[in-house]
C-alpha positions in Angstrom: 37.0 63.8 -93.6 36.3 61.7 -90.6 39.1 59.3 -89.7 37.8 55.9 -88.4 39.2 55.0 -85.0 41.6 52.0 -84.9 40.2 49.0 -83.1 43.2 48.9 -80.7 42.6 52.5 -79.6 38.9 51.7 -79.0 39.8 48.8 -76.8 42.2 51.0 -74.8 39.5 53.7 -74.4 37.0 51.1 -73.2 39.4 49.7 -70.7 39.8 53.2 -69.1 36.0 53.6 -68.7 35.8 51.1 -65.8 37.8 52.7 -62.9 36.2 56.1 -63.6 36.0 57.9 -60.3 39.3 57.2 -58.7 39.6 60.1 -56.1 36.2 61.0 -54.9 33.0 59.6 -53.6 31.1 57.0 -55.6 28.7 58.6 -58.1 25.0 58.6 -57.5 22.9 56.2 -59.6 21.3 57.4 -62.8 18.2 59.5 -62.1 16.3 62.5 -63.0 17.8 65.6 -61.4 16.3 69.0 -61.1 19.6 70.7 -60.4 18.4 73.3 -58.0 15.5 74.5 -60.2 17.8 75.3 -63.2 16.2 72.7 -65.5 15.5 69.0 -65.5 18.2 66.7 -66.8 18.6 63.0 -67.2 22.2 62.0 -66.6 24.5 59.3 -65.4 27.6 60.4 -63.5 30.7 59.1 -65.1 34.2 60.1 -66.1 34.6 59.2 -69.8 38.1 58.8 -71.2 38.2 59.7 -74.9 40.4 58.0 -77.4 43.6 59.6 -78.7 45.1 60.0 -82.1 48.3 58.0 -82.8 51.5 59.5 -81.6 52.9 60.8 -78.3 51.7 63.7 -76.1 48.5 64.6 -74.3 44.9 65.3 -75.3 42.3 67.7 -73.9 38.7 68.7 -74.5 38.3 72.4 -75.1 34.6 72.6 -76.1 31.3 70.7 -75.9 28.7 70.5 -78.7 25.4 68.6 -79.3 24.9 64.9 -79.2 28.1 63.9 -77.2 30.3 66.0 -79.6 33.5 67.3 -78.0 36.4 69.3 -79.5 39.9 70.0 -78.6 43.4 68.6 -79.4 45.0 65.2 -79.4 48.8 64.7 -79.8 49.2 68.3 -80.9 46.6 68.0 -83.7 43.1 69.5 -83.9 40.6 66.9 -83.1 37.0 66.2 -82.3 35.2 63.3 -80.6 31.8 61.6 -81.2 31.2 59.8 -77.9 34.7 58.4 -77.1 35.7 58.0 -80.8 38.4 60.4 -82.0 38.5 62.1 -85.4 41.3 64.2 -86.9 40.6 67.6 -88.4 42.3 67.7 -91.8 45.3 70.0 -92.0 45.9 72.3 -95.1 49.3 72.2 -96.7 51.9 74.1 -94.7 50.3 73.4 -91.3 51.5 70.7 -88.8 49.2 71.0 -85.8 46.7 73.1 -83.9 43.5 72.8 -81.7 39.8 73.2 -81.9 38.9 75.8 -79.4 35.1 75.8 -79.4 31.9 74.4 -81.1 28.4 75.7 -81.3 25.0 74.0 -80.8 24.9 73.3 -84.6 28.3 71.6 -84.7 30.3 74.4 -86.2 33.9 74.2 -84.9 36.5 76.9 -84.7 40.2 77.0 -83.7 43.8 77.6 -84.6 46.2 75.9 -87.0 50.0 76.0 -86.4 52.6 76.0 -89.2 56.2 77.0 -89.6 56.3 80.2 -87.6 52.7 81.1 -88.3 49.1 80.4 -87.2 45.7 80.7 -88.8 42.1 80.8 -87.7 39.8 78.2 -89.1 36.2 76.8 -89.0 35.2 73.3 -89.7 32.2 70.9 -89.7 32.5 67.2 -88.9 33.2 65.0 -91.9 34.2 67.9 -94.2 37.3 67.3 -96.4 38.8 70.7 -95.7 38.8 73.4 -93.1 37.7 77.0 -93.9 40.5 79.5 -93.3 39.2 82.8 -91.8 40.5 86.0 -93.5 43.3 87.7 -91.7 42.8 85.5 -88.6 45.7 84.2 -86.5 43.5 82.6 -83.8 39.7 81.7 -83.5 38.5 81.5 -79.9 34.8 81.0 -79.9 31.6 80.6 -82.0 28.0 81.3 -81.1 24.8 79.5 -82.3 24.3 82.2 -85.0 27.6 81.3 -86.6 29.5 84.4 -85.5 33.1 83.7 -84.7 35.6 85.8 -82.6 39.4 85.7 -82.5 42.3 87.9 -83.4 45.0 88.8 -85.9 48.4 90.3 -85.6 49.4 93.3 -87.6 52.6 95.3 -87.1 53.3 93.6 -83.8 49.9 94.6 -82.4 46.9 92.3 -81.6 43.7 93.1 -83.5 40.3 91.7 -82.5 38.1 90.3 -85.2 34.5 89.0 -85.5 33.6 86.8 -88.6 30.2 86.0 -90.0 30.8 82.8 -91.8 34.0 83.3 -93.8 33.9 87.1 -94.0 35.0 89.7 -91.5 31.9 91.1 -89.8 33.6 93.7 -87.6 36.9 94.7 -86.1 37.0 94.9 -82.3 38.4 98.2 -81.1 39.7 98.5 -77.5 38.7 101.5 -75.3 40.7 104.7 -75.7 44.0 104.4 -73.9 44.1 100.6 -74.1 45.8 98.0 -76.3 44.2 94.6 -76.9 45.8 91.5 -75.2 43.1 88.9 -75.9 39.7 88.1 -77.4 38.4 85.0 -75.7 34.6 84.5 -75.8 31.3 85.2 -77.5 27.7 84.6 -76.3 24.4 84.0 -78.2 23.4 87.6 -77.5 26.5 88.8 -79.5 28.5 90.1 -76.5 32.3 89.5 -76.6 34.8 89.2 -73.8 38.5 89.7 -73.8 41.3 91.7 -72.1 43.5 94.7 -72.6 46.2 96.8 -71.1 45.9 100.5 -70.3 48.6 103.0 -69.9 48.8 106.6 -68.5 51.9 108.5 -67.9 54.4 106.0 -66.4 51.7 103.6 -65.1 50.1 100.6 -66.8 47.3 98.2 -65.8 45.4 95.2 -66.9 41.6 95.1 -67.4 39.0 92.7 -68.6 37.0 94.0 -71.6 33.5 93.5 -72.9 32.1 94.5 -76.3 28.3 94.9 -76.9 26.6 93.2 -79.8 26.4 96.5 -81.7 28.9 97.2 -84.4 31.1 100.3 -84.1 31.1 100.4 -80.3 34.4 100.2 -78.4 34.8 97.8 -75.5 34.1 98.7 -71.9 36.7 97.9 -69.2 35.5 95.5 -66.6 37.6 97.3 -64.0 38.1 101.0 -63.8 41.5 102.6 -63.5 43.1 101.3 -60.3 46.3 103.1 -59.4 47.3 101.0 -56.4 49.1 97.7 -57.0 48.5 98.0 -60.7 51.7 96.2 -61.9 50.8 93.1 -60.0 47.1 92.6 -60.9 46.2 90.9 -64.2 42.8 89.8 -65.3 41.9 87.1 -67.7 38.2 86.9 -68.7 37.7 83.5 -70.3 34.0 83.0 -71.0 30.6 84.7 -71.1 27.1 83.2 -70.8 23.9 84.2 -72.5 22.9 86.7 -69.7 26.3 88.4 -69.9 28.0 86.9 -66.9 31.7 86.7 -67.5 34.1 84.3 -65.7 37.8 84.3 -65.6 40.9 84.6 -63.4 42.5 87.3 -61.3 46.3 86.8 -61.2 48.1 88.6 -58.4 51.6 88.1 -59.8 53.4 89.4 -56.7 52.3 86.4 -54.7 51.7 84.0 -57.6 48.0 83.6 -56.6 45.2 83.1 -59.1 41.6 83.5 -58.1 38.4 82.4 -59.9 36.5 85.6 -60.7 33.2 86.7 -62.2 31.8 89.9 -63.5 28.1 90.6 -63.7 26.3 93.3 -65.7 26.7 96.3 -65.6 30.3 95.3 -64.9 31.2 97.9 -62.3 32.4 95.3 -59.7 33.8 91.8 -59.7 33.4 89.0 -57.2 35.5 86.1 -56.3 33.7 83.0 -55.0 36.8 81.6 -53.2 39.1 78.7 -53.6 38.7 74.9 -53.5 39.2 73.6 -50.0 42.7 74.6 -48.8 44.1 75.3 -52.2 45.8 78.7 -52.6 45.1 79.3 -56.3 42.5 78.5 -58.9 41.0 79.5 -62.3 37.7 79.8 -64.0 37.9 78.7 -67.7 34.2 78.4 -68.8 30.6 79.0 -67.8 27.6 77.1 -69.1 25.4 79.0 -71.6 22.3 79.4 -69.3 22.7 77.4 -66.0 25.4 79.6 -64.2 27.8 76.6 -63.7 31.5 77.5 -64.0 34.5 75.2 -64.2 38.3 75.6 -64.0 41.3 74.2 -62.2 42.4 74.3 -58.6 46.2 74.6 -57.9 48.6 76.2 -55.4 50.9 79.2 -55.2 54.7 78.8 -55.2 54.9 81.9 -52.9 51.9 81.4 -50.5 52.4 77.6 -50.2 52.0 75.0 -49.1 55.6 74.3 -48.0 57.7 72.5 -49.1 56.1 73.0 -52.6 56.3 69.3 -53.4 53.7 68.6 -50.7 51.1 70.4 -52.8 48.6 68.0 -54.4 48.4 67.9 -58.2 46.1 70.3 -60.0 42.4 69.3 -59.9 39.4 70.1 -62.1 36.8 72.2 -60.1 33.2 73.2 -60.6 31.0 75.9 -59.1 27.2 75.8 -59.2 26.9 79.6 -59.1 26.4 79.8 -55.3 28.1 78.2 -52.3 31.6 76.7 -52.2 33.7 75.4 -55.1 33.6 71.6 -55.5 36.2 69.1 -56.8 35.7 66.8 -59.7 37.0 63.2 -59.4 40.5 62.5 -60.7 41.2 59.7 -63.2 43.9 58.2 -60.9 44.4 59.2 -57.2 47.5 61.3 -57.8 46.9 62.4 -61.3 46.5 66.1 -62.3 43.3 67.2 -64.0 41.9 70.4 -65.6 38.5 71.5 -66.7 38.1 73.8 -69.8 34.4 73.5 -70.9 30.9 73.0 -69.4 27.5 72.6 -71.1 24.0 73.2 -69.9 23.4 69.4 -69.6 26.2 69.1 -66.9 28.9 67.8 -69.1 32.4 69.1 -68.2 35.3 68.7 -70.7 39.0 68.8 -69.9 42.1 66.7 -69.3 43.1 64.1 -66.7 46.4 62.2 -66.3 46.1 58.4 -66.5 48.0 55.7 -64.7 50.8 56.0 -67.4 51.2 59.8 -66.6 49.6 60.7 -70.0 47.1 63.6 -70.1 43.9 62.1 -71.6 40.9 64.0 -73.0 38.0 63.4 -70.6 34.3 64.3 -70.1 32.6 64.3 -66.7 28.9 63.6 -67.2 26.3 64.7 -64.7 29.2 66.6 -63.2 27.5 68.3 -60.2 26.2 65.0 -59.0 29.7 63.6 -58.7 31.4 66.8 -57.4 32.4 66.9 -53.8 34.0 69.1 -51.1 37.6 68.0 -50.5 
């Protein structure tokens, strides 16, 4: 059931909405933007700070839905927002926390509940009295507009991929021959699914991104072919997939502690890395918009590559990529406050987290994000 926001929390949230763009250029005025020919959008650049549930700890937006709906976690509890108002997702008996990982265009939310030594996958609709537990599920990662849900289960110490149709298991996601599954992360409206796995042959092992077609019964296809050189140090984390099958994620070269934003395009025989933000030495991609090719993630720095001394590195910062050209920074909430981006919509909303003046991570939404993005 929806939980009404307390008046005091609403006042605090409103107070944070005034100094919105602390570490970047002033936003452009509200206007109609054509966004490089990718669709016409009416938007007003702003950095909205969303209210938090009572308690201690941070909050973050993990997904964006219709009509200013956002989902994520607040104070360790699964939550959703309508505008800046926060609402608690009801917890079944035996569970003490969790997060909402994603929401579709019809408002169906999915995520993970945490209990004493266990987790459970769930779905939920705003205002409902209870969540729906998904059979066998340990985590739910994404949901598409057809209501298909993807996530995983753990059996015998191994990770198993699952796809649910409503509250029933629709199919089990088999990894390619010679691989074990390490994650199931995303699902698009075409029914394609992204994740990751680990392959092994003789005494060598390697990481690979994986993609499943929409057809049941087909095993996943590796996004990278067998790579014998440097294998132990290269790890790939596909995070999201758009309607056309573009996959974004992160390449982690563990030997140098460098992470690089990465994308894979059909037919998935190569990958490309659009670079890093300014002089940063690491970064991630966490999400791609359904149809407009806009990707978001977080810029940071390597503890091995530098800068040196490490404490001179700036805090993490949310970043955005229009699909071509350089990566751009999104404004911080306060000048030296860290920020991260986890979700992006076709209407240029970006959801994530930003540290406020009191050093608390707050759930935030950048609206008309490309129009307030800048080169550092």
